[in-house]
TORKOL-4160 file (C-alpha; in steps of 0.2 Angstrom, whole numbers, padded with zeros to 4 digits, m for minus):
453
<pt num="1" X="0837" Y="1259" Z="0727"/>
<pt num="2" X="0829" Y="1256" Z="0709"/>
<pt num="3" X="0842" Y="1244" Z="0705"/>
<pt num="4" X="0840" Y="1234" Z="0720"/>
<pt num="5" X="0821" Y="1233" Z="0716"/>
<pt num="6" X="0825" Y="1228" Z="0698"/>
<pt num="7" X="0836" Y="1214" Z="0704"/>
<pt num="8" X="0825" Y="1207" Z="0715"/>
<pt num="9" X="0811" Y="1207" Z="0702"/>
<pt num="10" X="0823" Y="1198" Z="0689"/>
<pt num="11" X="0829" Y="1185" Z="0704"/>
<pt num="12" X="0808" Y="1182" Z="0707"/>
<pt num="13" X="0805" Y="1180" Z="0688"/>
<pt num="14" X="0820" Y="1169" Z="0688"/>
<pt num="15" X="0814" Y="1159" Z="0701"/>
<pt num="16" X="0795" Y="1159" Z="0696"/>
<pt num="17" X="0804" Y="1152" Z="0678"/>
<pt num="18" X="0814" Y="1137" Z="0684"/>
<pt num="19" X="0798" Y="1131" Z="0695"/>
<pt num="20" X="0788" Y="1132" Z="0679"/>
<pt num="21" X="0800" Y="1122" Z="0672"/>
<pt num="22" X="0802" Y="1111" Z="0685"/>
<pt num="23" X="0781" Y="1108" Z="0686"/>
<pt num="24" X="0783" Y="1105" Z="0665"/>
<pt num="25" X="0797" Y="1092" Z="0667"/>
<pt num="26" X="0787" Y="1082" Z="0682"/>
<pt num="27" X="0772" Y="1082" Z="0668"/>
<pt num="28" X="0783" Y="1076" Z="0655"/>
<pt num="29" X="0790" Y="1061" Z="0664"/>
<pt num="30" X="0773" Y="1056" Z="0670"/>
<pt num="31" X="0767" Y="1056" Z="0653"/>
<pt num="32" X="0783" Y="1045" Z="0647"/>
<pt num="33" X="0781" Y="1034" Z="0663"/>
<pt num="34" X="0762" Y="1031" Z="0654"/>
<pt num="35" X="0768" Y="1026" Z="0637"/>
<pt num="36" X="0782" Y="1015" Z="0643"/>
<pt num="37" X="0773" Y="0999" Z="0637"/>
<pt num="38" X="0770" Y="1007" Z="0619"/>
<pt num="39" X="0787" Y="1013" Z="0617"/>
<pt num="40" X="0795" Y="0995" Z="0621"/>
<pt num="41" X="0782" Y="0987" Z="0609"/>
<pt num="42" X="0785" Y="0999" Z="0595"/>
<pt num="43" X="0804" Y="0997" Z="0596"/>
<pt num="44" X="0802" Y="0978" Z="0595"/>
<pt num="45" X="0790" Y="0981" Z="0580"/>
<pt num="46" X="0803" Y="0990" Z="0571"/>
<pt num="47" X="0816" Y="0978" Z="0578"/>
<pt num="48" X="0806" Y="0965" Z="0568"/>
<pt num="49" X="0810" Y="0974" Z="0551"/>
<pt num="50" X="0826" Y="0965" Z="0544"/>
<pt num="51" X="0832" Y="0981" Z="0538"/>
<pt num="52" X="0850" Y="0979" Z="0535"/>
<pt num="53" X="0861" Y="0988" Z="0520"/>
<pt num="54" X="0858" Y="0974" Z="0509"/>
<pt num="55" X="0838" Y="0976" Z="0511"/>
<pt num="56" X="0834" Y="0995" Z="0503"/>
<pt num="57" X="0816" Y="0989" Z="0503"/>
<pt num="58" X="0813" Y="0983" Z="0520"/>
<pt num="59" X="0822" Y="1000" Z="0526"/>
<pt num="60" X="0809" Y="1010" Z="0515"/>
<pt num="61" X="0796" Y="0998" Z="0523"/>
<pt num="62" X="0803" Y="1004" Z="0541"/>
<pt num="63" X="0801" Y="1021" Z="0537"/>
<pt num="64" X="0785" Y="1019" Z="0530"/>
<pt num="65" X="0780" Y="1011" Z="0546"/>
<pt num="66" X="0785" Y="1025" Z="0557"/>
<pt num="67" X="0779" Y="1037" Z="0547"/>
<pt num="68" X="0762" Y="1030" Z="0549"/>
<pt num="69" X="0764" Y="1029" Z="0567"/>
<pt num="70" X="0769" Y="1047" Z="0568"/>
<pt num="71" X="0752" Y="1051" Z="0561"/>
<pt num="72" X="0743" Y="1041" Z="0572"/>
<pt num="73" X="0751" Y="1050" Z="0586"/>
<pt num="74" X="0744" Y="1067" Z="0579"/>
<pt num="75" X="0759" Y="1073" Z="0570"/>
<pt num="76" X="0762" Y="1079" Z="0553"/>
<pt num="77" X="0774" Y="1069" Z="0541"/>
<pt num="78" X="0784" Y="1069" Z="0524"/>
<pt num="79" X="0792" Y="1058" Z="0512"/>
<pt num="80" X="0805" Y="1061" Z="0499"/>
<pt num="81" X="0801" Y="1057" Z="0481"/>
<pt num="82" X="0813" Y="1042" Z="0482"/>
<pt num="83" X="0805" Y="1036" Z="0497"/>
<pt num="84" X="0821" Y="1034" Z="0507"/>
<pt num="85" X="0818" Y="1047" Z="0519"/>
<pt num="86" X="0804" Y="1057" Z="0528"/>
<pt num="87" X="0800" Y="1068" Z="0543"/>
<pt num="88" X="0788" Y="1067" Z="0558"/>
<pt num="89" X="0784" Y="1085" Z="0563"/>
<pt num="90" X="0775" Y="1095" Z="0578"/>
<pt num="91" X="0775" Y="1111" Z="0584"/>
<pt num="92" X="0776" Y="1130" Z="0572"/>
<pt num="93" X="0787" Y="1143" Z="0571"/>
<pt num="94" X="0802" Y="1150" Z="0560"/>
<pt num="95" X="0814" Y="1140" Z="0569"/>
<pt num="96" X="0816" Y="1121" Z="0567"/>
<pt num="97" X="0825" Y="1110" Z="0577"/>
<pt num="98" X="0831" Y="1094" Z="0570"/>
<pt num="99" X="0832" Y="1076" Z="0576"/>
<pt num="100" X="0843" Y="1064" Z="0564"/>
<pt num="101" X="0839" Y="1044" Z="0564"/>
<pt num="102" X="0839" Y="1030" Z="0554"/>
<pt num="103" X="0831" Y="1014" Z="0553"/>
<pt num="104" X="0844" Y="1005" Z="0542"/>
<pt num="105" X="0855" Y="0991" Z="0553"/>
<pt num="106" X="0871" Y="0983" Z="0550"/>
<pt num="107" X="0871" Y="0964" Z="0548"/>
<pt num="108" X="0870" Y="0951" Z="0563"/>
<pt num="109" X="0888" Y="0946" Z="0562"/>
<pt num="110" X="0890" Y="0929" Z="0568"/>
<pt num="111" X="0873" Y="0922" Z="0573"/>
<pt num="112" X="0879" Y="0909" Z="0585"/>
<pt num="113" X="0886" Y="0924" Z="0595"/>
<pt num="114" X="0868" Y="0930" Z="0599"/>
<pt num="115" X="0859" Y="0922" Z="0614"/>
<pt num="116" X="0843" Y="0928" Z="0607"/>
<pt num="117" X="0836" Y="0930" Z="0588"/>
<pt num="118" X="0842" Y="0947" Z="0582"/>
<pt num="119" X="0827" Y="0953" Z="0574"/>
<pt num="120" X="0813" Y="0948" Z="0587"/>
<pt num="121" X="0816" Y="0960" Z="0602"/>
<pt num="122" X="0819" Y="0951" Z="0618"/>
<pt num="123" X="0818" Y="0957" Z="0636"/>
<pt num="124" X="0829" Y="0949" Z="0649"/>
<pt num="125" X="0835" Y="0957" Z="0665"/>
<pt num="126" X="0826" Y="0974" Z="0661"/>
<pt num="127" X="0838" Y="0976" Z="0644"/>
<pt num="128" X="0830" Y="0974" Z="0627"/>
<pt num="129" X="0840" Y="0964" Z="0614"/>
<pt num="130" X="0840" Y="0966" Z="0596"/>
<pt num="131" X="0848" Y="0973" Z="0581"/>
<pt num="132" X="0849" Y="0990" Z="0580"/>
<pt num="133" X="0840" Y="0992" Z="0597"/>
<pt num="134" X="0853" Y="1006" Z="0601"/>
<pt num="135" X="0859" Y="1010" Z="0582"/>
<pt num="136" X="0846" Y="1018" Z="0581"/>
<pt num="137" X="0830" Y="1010" Z="0581"/>
<pt num="138" X="0828" Y="1012" Z="0600"/>
<pt num="139" X="0832" Y="1031" Z="0598"/>
<pt num="140" X="0818" Y="1033" Z="0583"/>
<pt num="141" X="0804" Y="1028" Z="0595"/>
<pt num="142" X="0811" Y="1037" Z="0609"/>
<pt num="143" X="0812" Y="1052" Z="0601"/>
<pt num="144" X="0795" Y="1050" Z="0592"/>
<pt num="145" X="0788" Y="1049" Z="0611"/>
<pt num="146" X="0798" Y="1065" Z="0618"/>
<pt num="147" X="0790" Y="1072" Z="0605"/>
<pt num="148" X="0772" Y="1065" Z="0610"/>
<pt num="149" X="0775" Y="1069" Z="0628"/>
<pt num="150" X="0776" Y="1088" Z="0623"/>
<pt num="151" X="0760" Y="1087" Z="0613"/>
<pt num="152" X="0751" Y="1080" Z="0628"/>
<pt num="153" X="0759" Y="1092" Z="0641"/>
<pt num="154" X="0751" Y="1106" Z="0633"/>
<pt num="155" X="0764" Y="1121" Z="0632"/>
<pt num="156" X="0765" Y="1131" Z="0616"/>
<pt num="157" X="0778" Y="1125" Z="0604"/>
<pt num="158" X="0785" Y="1139" Z="0597"/>
<pt num="159" X="0798" Y="1130" Z="0586"/>
<pt num="160" X="0795" Y="1116" Z="0573"/>
<pt num="161" X="0803" Y="1099" Z="0579"/>
<pt num="162" X="0805" Y="1088" Z="0566"/>
<pt num="163" X="0810" Y="1070" Z="0565"/>
<pt num="164" X="0822" Y="1066" Z="0552"/>
<pt num="165" X="0822" Y="1048" Z="0547"/>
<pt num="166" X="0835" Y="1040" Z="0535"/>
<pt num="167" X="0837" Y="1022" Z="0527"/>
<pt num="168" X="0855" Y="1023" Z="0521"/>
<pt num="169" X="0867" Y="1030" Z="0536"/>
<pt num="170" X="0875" Y="1012" Z="0537"/>
<pt num="171" X="0880" Y="1014" Z="0518"/>
<pt num="172" X="0880" Y="1027" Z="0507"/>
<pt num="173" X="0869" Y="1043" Z="0515"/>
<pt num="174" X="0860" Y="1044" Z="0498"/>
<pt num="175" X="0843" Y="1047" Z="0507"/>
<pt num="176" X="0851" Y="1063" Z="0515"/>
<pt num="177" X="0857" Y="1070" Z="0500"/>
<pt num="178" X="0838" Y="1067" Z="0492"/>
<pt num="179" X="0829" Y="1074" Z="0508"/>
<pt num="180" X="0842" Y="1090" Z="0507"/>
<pt num="181" X="0835" Y="1093" Z="0490"/>
<pt num="182" X="0816" Y="1090" Z="0495"/>
<pt num="183" X="0815" Y="1100" Z="0511"/>
<pt num="184" X="0821" Y="1114" Z="0520"/>
<pt num="185" X="0836" Y="1112" Z="0533"/>
<pt num="186" X="0835" Y="1112" Z="0551"/>
<pt num="187" X="0843" Y="1127" Z="0561"/>
<pt num="188" X="0851" Y="1115" Z="0572"/>
<pt num="189" X="0850" Y="1098" Z="0582"/>
<pt num="190" X="0857" Y="1082" Z="0588"/>
<pt num="191" X="0857" Y="1065" Z="0582"/>
<pt num="192" X="0853" Y="1051" Z="0596"/>
<pt num="193" X="0866" Y="1038" Z="0589"/>
<pt num="194" X="0881" Y="1036" Z="0602"/>
<pt num="195" X="0883" Y="1041" Z="0619"/>
<pt num="196" X="0881" Y="1054" Z="0632"/>
<pt num="197" X="0884" Y="1067" Z="0636"/>
<pt num="198" X="0888" Y="1080" Z="0621"/>
<pt num="199" X="0900" Y="1074" Z="0608"/>
<pt num="200" X="0902" Y="1090" Z="0597"/>
<pt num="201" X="0917" Y="1083" Z="0588"/>
<pt num="202" X="0915" Y="1068" Z="0578"/>
<pt num="203" X="0928" Y="1059" Z="0568"/>
<pt num="204" X="0930" Y="1057" Z="0549"/>
<pt num="205" X="0926" Y="1043" Z="0541"/>
<pt num="206" X="0932" Y="1032" Z="0525"/>
<pt num="207" X="0932" Y="1015" Z="0518"/>
<pt num="208" X="0948" Y="1012" Z="0508"/>
<pt num="209" X="0944" Y="0996" Z="0497"/>
<pt num="210" X="0960" Y="0986" Z="0492"/>
<pt num="211" X="0962" Y="0973" Z="0480"/>
<pt num="212" X="0977" Y="0961" Z="0479"/>
<pt num="213" X="0981" Y="0950" Z="0463"/>
<pt num="214" X="0996" Y="0939" Z="0466"/>
<pt num="215" X="1001" Y="0921" Z="0459"/>
<pt num="216" X="1004" Y="0915" Z="0479"/>
<pt num="217" X="0984" Y="0918" Z="0482"/>
<pt num="218" X="0983" Y="0901" Z="0473"/>
<pt num="219" X="0989" Y="0893" Z="0490"/>
<pt num="220" X="0970" Y="0895" Z="0497"/>
<pt num="221" X="0954" Y="0891" Z="0490"/>
<pt num="222" X="0943" Y="0901" Z="0500"/>
<pt num="223" X="0944" Y="0917" Z="0513"/>
<pt num="224" X="0930" Y="0925" Z="0521"/>
<pt num="225" X="0928" Y="0938" Z="0535"/>
<pt num="226" X="0916" Y="0952" Z="0540"/>
<pt num="227" X="0899" Y="0958" Z="0533"/>
<pt num="228" X="0900" Y="0977" Z="0537"/>
<pt num="229" X="0912" Y="0989" Z="0532"/>
<pt num="230" X="0911" Y="0998" Z="0550"/>
<pt num="231" X="0911" Y="0983" Z="0561"/>
<pt num="232" X="0925" Y="0973" Z="0567"/>
<pt num="233" X="0923" Y="0955" Z="0562"/>
<pt num="234" X="0920" Y="0943" Z="0576"/>
<pt num="235" X="0923" Y="0926" Z="0565"/>
<pt num="236" X="0936" Y="0924" Z="0550"/>
<pt num="237" X="0936" Y="0905" Z="0540"/>
<pt num="238" X="0951" Y="0901" Z="0527"/>
<pt num="239" X="0952" Y="0887" Z="0517"/>
<pt num="240" X="0969" Y="0881" Z="0509"/>
<pt num="241" X="0972" Y="0872" Z="0491"/>
<pt num="242" X="0974" Y="0854" Z="0502"/>
<pt num="243" X="0956" Y="0855" Z="0509"/>
<pt num="244" X="0961" Y="0860" Z="0526"/>
<pt num="245" X="0950" Y="0873" Z="0534"/>
<pt num="246" X="0954" Y="0885" Z="0549"/>
<pt num="247" X="0941" Y="0894" Z="0559"/>
<pt num="248" X="0945" Y="0911" Z="0569"/>
<pt num="249" X="0932" Y="0918" Z="0583"/>
<pt num="250" X="0936" Y="0936" Z="0589"/>
<pt num="251" X="0923" Y="0949" Z="0596"/>
<pt num="252" X="0913" Y="0959" Z="0585"/>
<pt num="253" X="0912" Y="0977" Z="0590"/>
<pt num="254" X="0909" Y="0994" Z="0581"/>
<pt num="255" X="0924" Y="0998" Z="0572"/>
<pt num="256" X="0926" Y="1015" Z="0578"/>
<pt num="257" X="0931" Y="1008" Z="0592"/>
<pt num="258" X="0941" Y="0991" Z="0589"/>
<pt num="259" X="0950" Y="0991" Z="0606"/>
<pt num="260" X="0935" Y="0984" Z="0613"/>
<pt num="261" X="0935" Y="0970" Z="0603"/>
<pt num="262" X="0945" Y="0956" Z="0594"/>
<pt num="263" X="0947" Y="0958" Z="0576"/>
<pt num="264" X="0946" Y="0940" Z="0567"/>
<pt num="265" X="0955" Y="0945" Z="0551"/>
<pt num="266" X="0971" Y="0949" Z="0563"/>
<pt num="267" X="0969" Y="0934" Z="0573"/>
<pt num="268" X="0972" Y="0925" Z="0555"/>
<pt num="269" X="0987" Y="0935" Z="0551"/>
<pt num="270" X="0994" Y="0933" Z="0567"/>
<pt num="271" X="0993" Y="0916" Z="0566"/>
<pt num="272" X="0998" Y="0914" Z="0548"/>
<pt num="273" X="1013" Y="0925" Z="0552"/>
<pt num="274" X="1017" Y="0912" Z="0566"/>
<pt num="275" X="1014" Y="0897" Z="0555"/>
<pt num="276" X="1025" Y="0903" Z="0540"/>
<pt num="277" X="1010" Y="0896" Z="0530"/>
<pt num="278" X="1006" Y="0911" Z="0521"/>
<pt num="279" X="1018" Y="0924" Z="0529"/>
<pt num="280" X="1026" Y="0926" Z="0511"/>
<pt num="281" X="1008" Y="0933" Z="0504"/>
<pt num="282" X="1007" Y="0952" Z="0503"/>
<pt num="283" X="0991" Y="0954" Z="0511"/>
<pt num="284" X="0996" Y="0945" Z="0527"/>
<pt num="285" X="1014" Y="0956" Z="0527"/>
<pt num="286" X="1001" Y="0971" Z="0524"/>
<pt num="287" X="0990" Y="0967" Z="0541"/>
<pt num="288" X="1005" Y="0962" Z="0549"/>
<pt num="289" X="1015" Y="0977" Z="0546"/>
<pt num="290" X="1001" Y="0991" Z="0551"/>
<pt num="291" X="0987" Y="0983" Z="0561"/>
<pt num="292" X="0994" Y="0970" Z="0572"/>
<pt num="293" X="1004" Y="0983" Z="0585"/>
<pt num="294" X="0994" Y="0999" Z="0582"/>
<pt num="295" X="0979" Y="1003" Z="0571"/>
<pt num="296" X="0986" Y="1010" Z="0557"/>
<pt num="297" X="0998" Y="1023" Z="0564"/>
<pt num="298" X="1012" Y="1017" Z="0553"/>
<pt num="299" X="1003" Y="1020" Z="0537"/>
<pt num="300" X="1005" Y="1039" Z="0543"/>
<pt num="301" X="0990" Y="1047" Z="0536"/>
<pt num="302" X="0993" Y="1062" Z="0547"/>
<pt num="303" X="1005" Y="1068" Z="0561"/>
<pt num="304" X="0997" Y="1054" Z="0573"/>
<pt num="305" X="0994" Y="1068" Z="0587"/>
<pt num="306" X="0979" Y="1067" Z="0595"/>
<pt num="307" X="0977" Y="1085" Z="0594"/>
<pt num="308" X="0973" Y="1098" Z="0579"/>
<pt num="309" X="0981" Y="1116" Z="0583"/>
<pt num="310" X="0981" Y="1113" Z="0602"/>
<pt num="311" X="0965" Y="1105" Z="0603"/>
<pt num="312" X="0961" Y="1088" Z="0607"/>
<pt num="313" X="0953" Y="1077" Z="0592"/>
<pt num="314" X="0959" Y="1060" Z="0595"/>
<pt num="315" X="0970" Y="1049" Z="0582"/>
<pt num="316" X="0966" Y="1044" Z="0566"/>
<pt num="317" X="0965" Y="1026" Z="0567"/>
<pt num="318" X="0961" Y="1012" Z="0555"/>
<pt num="319" X="0957" Y="0993" Z="0555"/>
<pt num="320" X="0953" Y="0979" Z="0542"/>
<pt num="321" X="0935" Y="0974" Z="0543"/>
<pt num="322" X="0930" Y="0963" Z="0527"/>
<pt num="323" X="0940" Y="0950" Z="0519"/>
<pt num="324" X="0936" Y="0939" Z="0504"/>
<pt num="325" X="0943" Y="0929" Z="0492"/>
<pt num="326" X="0935" Y="0930" Z="0474"/>
<pt num="327" X="0942" Y="0920" Z="0458"/>
<pt num="328" X="0960" Y="0926" Z="0459"/>
<pt num="329" X="0958" Y="0942" Z="0467"/>
<pt num="330" X="0958" Y="0945" Z="0487"/>
<pt num="331" X="0948" Y="0960" Z="0492"/>
<pt num="332" X="0951" Y="0969" Z="0508"/>
<pt num="333" X="0941" Y="0984" Z="0516"/>
<pt num="334" X="0950" Y="0995" Z="0528"/>
<pt num="335" X="0939" Y="1005" Z="0538"/>
<pt num="336" X="0948" Y="1023" Z="0543"/>
<pt num="337" X="0942" Y="1036" Z="0556"/>
<pt num="338" X="0951" Y="1052" Z="0555"/>
<pt num="339" X="0955" Y="1065" Z="0566"/>
<pt num="340" X="0949" Y="1083" Z="0563"/>
<pt num="341" X="0960" Y="1091" Z="0551"/>
<pt num="342" X="0966" Y="1074" Z="0541"/>
<pt num="343" X="0961" Y="1075" Z="0523"/>
<pt num="344" X="0956" Y="1063" Z="0508"/>
<pt num="345" X="0971" Y="1069" Z="0500"/>
<pt num="346" X="0982" Y="1063" Z="0515"/>
<pt num="347" X="0974" Y="1047" Z="0516"/>
<pt num="348" X="0976" Y="1043" Z="0499"/>
<pt num="349" X="0995" Y="1048" Z="0498"/>
<pt num="350" X="0996" Y="1036" Z="0513"/>
<pt num="351" X="0988" Y="1021" Z="0502"/>
<pt num="352" X="0996" Y="1025" Z="0488"/>
<pt num="353" X="1015" Y="1023" Z="0495"/>
<pt num="354" X="1009" Y="1006" Z="0504"/>
<pt num="355" X="1001" Y="1000" Z="0487"/>
<pt num="356" X="1018" Y="1003" Z="0479"/>
<pt num="357" X="1026" Y="0993" Z="0493"/>
<pt num="358" X="1014" Y="0979" Z="0495"/>
<pt num="359" X="1009" Y="0978" Z="0477"/>
<pt num="360" X="0988" Y="0981" Z="0478"/>
<pt num="361" X="0977" Y="0994" Z="0470"/>
<pt num="362" X="0965" Y="1004" Z="0479"/>
<pt num="363" X="0951" Y="1015" Z="0479"/>
<pt num="364" X="0942" Y="1028" Z="0494"/>
<pt num="365" X="0923" Y="1025" Z="0497"/>
<pt num="366" X="0911" Y="1034" Z="0507"/>
<pt num="367" X="0922" Y="1048" Z="0513"/>
<pt num="368" X="0915" Y="1061" Z="0526"/>
<pt num="369" X="0924" Y="1074" Z="0536"/>
<pt num="370" X="0927" Y="1076" Z="0554"/>
<pt num="371" X="0916" Y="1089" Z="0561"/>
<pt num="372" X="0917" Y="1101" Z="0575"/>
<pt num="373" X="0903" Y="1111" Z="0582"/>
<pt num="374" X="0906" Y="1127" Z="0593"/>
<pt num="375" X="0902" Y="1122" Z="0611"/>
<pt num="376" X="0895" Y="1139" Z="0615"/>
<pt num="377" X="0881" Y="1138" Z="0603"/>
<pt num="378" X="0866" Y="1143" Z="0615"/>
<pt num="379" X="0857" Y="1125" Z="0611"/>
<pt num="380" X="0872" Y="1117" Z="0618"/>
<pt num="381" X="0871" Y="1126" Z="0634"/>
<pt num="382" X="0854" Y="1122" Z="0636"/>
<pt num="383" X="0857" Y="1104" Z="0630"/>
<pt num="384" X="0870" Y="1102" Z="0643"/>
<pt num="385" X="0860" Y="1111" Z="0657"/>
<pt num="386" X="0846" Y="1098" Z="0654"/>
<pt num="387" X="0859" Y="1083" Z="0655"/>
<pt num="388" X="0867" Y="1089" Z="0671"/>
<pt num="389" X="0850" Y="1089" Z="0678"/>
<pt num="390" X="0851" Y="1070" Z="0679"/>
<pt num="391" X="0866" Y="1073" Z="0693"/>
<pt num="392" X="0880" Y="1067" Z="0680"/>
<pt num="393" X="0894" Y="1077" Z="0674"/>
<pt num="394" X="0891" Y="1086" Z="0656"/>
<pt num="395" X="0904" Y="1093" Z="0646"/>
<pt num="396" X="0908" Y="1090" Z="0627"/>
<pt num="397" X="0918" Y="1076" Z="0621"/>
<pt num="398" X="0926" Y="1069" Z="0606"/>
<pt num="399" X="0917" Y="1054" Z="0596"/>
<pt num="400" X="0926" Y="1041" Z="0589"/>
<pt num="401" X="0912" Y="1034" Z="0577"/>
<pt num="402" X="0902" Y="1044" Z="0564"/>
<pt num="403" X="0885" Y="1048" Z="0564"/>
<pt num="404" X="0871" Y="1059" Z="0554"/>
<pt num="405" X="0877" Y="1073" Z="0563"/>
<pt num="406" X="0890" Y="1076" Z="0550"/>
<pt num="407" X="0876" Y="1077" Z="0537"/>
<pt num="408" X="0869" Y="1095" Z="0543"/>
<pt num="409" X="0876" Y="1110" Z="0550"/>
<pt num="410" X="0875" Y="1114" Z="0569"/>
<pt num="411" X="0871" Y="1095" Z="0575"/>
<pt num="412" X="0880" Y="1085" Z="0587"/>
<pt num="413" X="0878" Y="1067" Z="0593"/>
<pt num="414" X="0869" Y="1065" Z="0610"/>
<pt num="415" X="0865" Y="1047" Z="0619"/>
<pt num="416" X="0856" Y="1036" Z="0621"/>
<pt num="417" X="0870" Y="1025" Z="0630"/>
<pt num="418" X="0874" Y="1034" Z="0647"/>
<pt num="419" X="0894" Y="1033" Z="0652"/>
<pt num="420" X="0889" Y="1019" Z="0666"/>
<pt num="421" X="0882" Y="1008" Z="0653"/>
<pt num="422" X="0890" Y="0997" Z="0638"/>
<pt num="423" X="0888" Y="1003" Z="0622"/>
<pt num="424" X="0886" Y="0987" Z="0610"/>
<pt num="425" X="0882" Y="0995" Z="0594"/>
<pt num="426" X="0887" Y="0984" Z="0579"/>
<pt num="427" X="0891" Y="0967" Z="0593"/>
<pt num="428" X="0881" Y="0953" Z="0593"/>
<pt num="429" X="0869" Y="0954" Z="0608"/>
<pt num="430" X="0866" Y="0972" Z="0604"/>
<pt num="431" X="0855" Y="0978" Z="0620"/>
<pt num="432" X="0848" Y="0995" Z="0628"/>
<pt num="433" X="0843" Y="0995" Z="0647"/>
<pt num="434" X="0826" Y="0999" Z="0648"/>
<pt num="435" X="0827" Y="1011" Z="0664"/>
<pt num="436" X="0841" Y="1019" Z="0655"/>
<pt num="437" X="0831" Y="1021" Z="0639"/>
<pt num="438" X="0817" Y="1030" Z="0649"/>
<pt num="439" X="0828" Y="1041" Z="0656"/>
<pt num="440" X="0837" Y="1045" Z="0641"/>
<pt num="441" X="0820" Y="1048" Z="0632"/>
<pt num="442" X="0814" Y="1060" Z="0647"/>
<pt num="443" X="0830" Y="1070" Z="0643"/>
<pt num="444" X="0827" Y="1073" Z="0625"/>
<pt num="445" X="0810" Y="1078" Z="0630"/>
<pt num="446" X="0814" Y="1089" Z="0642"/>
<pt num="447" X="0827" Y="1099" Z="0631"/>
<pt num="448" X="0816" Y="1099" Z="0615"/>
<pt num="449" X="0804" Y="1107" Z="0628"/>
<pt num="450" X="0817" Y="1121" Z="0634"/>
<pt num="451" X="0826" Y="1123" Z="0616"/>
<pt num="452" X="0807" Y="1127" Z="0608"/>
<pt num="453" X="0801" Y="1139" Z="0619"/>
């Protein structure tokens, strides 16, 4: 009898907590709806900063803008002595929940491929267009207002929620190194720098910078393609010694998923092999042997399987992203996305073997190892439950790309792009659906409300 009463009380308490949560979520949604125009206008303002990786000062200006905005919204802020990373914080308590974002962006690629100015922020058919709107300027503002909604909603926040803002995510990650030296680290969190649902496994990253020095390069007077090591180039141009010039137009996409685009470097290589004009050059042979039919699998950096100890982690892939002729040398960047378990030593061994065959030298840059976060952690269960309230199937997936989730322990990549939407990060005409943007912002706020109780 006592057991039955206890069970009834427990059920009653759970039902009451559920109703309170639903009421809180409804208030959050109403608050965020009231800020819709502010969210859009601040994203557009942030897009206006031409904070490409080549412009670190502009990146720092964008960070300063956000810290000022955070203070105006009633939050506390901090910045590294180097002024390359900072935070905006709400709440109180011993535990800290982190949201890792960045304001730097990749180059615009082929300007002719943009329907709207990349740094102005244009609204068309309920989409917001602009460089960085997905990766990662839109999510920065979305996260900021997800936090603002919690302040206005009024329920006590029993953990510190900290939006950590970097300026070197698309390049060196030195900003995160500086942040770690200056501030304590979160207990767990997420980076809104990808897709939904939850990506708790993330491939590794490396750039292999190759130099070809061969006499036959004298056949060409100019060769150029690509402006970012982690973007598939959409345009390539080559000039021959006789003054003729060819241009190849592909489709620019994020290099973590090259199959969605058309690599202009490989279009050039393919035509040169067919035309026999440069087919005897080693760099053309290298591209043809290893990248025209697959994504670097024949380099044999690992076993080539999509598993690690029986768990699906995706395959290691590689693709050329930058090529440039300078003086008597040809520079080629190969972007590598490694599956969990593939090491830098394995990459080095594969390229040493290839270098011996094709006569190039190389160095490996920007190495980040793959990560795997235990899906049974309590915060991930909370995150999954909040996501499934949207009516979509939750679960855990492998991210082909790389994000700041690698920078700290117990971080995953979560949104902002829903499965039914395109993910145009690093592409020309980068865009984000405004209705979906608002929905993702609501999910972020709901998760923060649940996890900070």
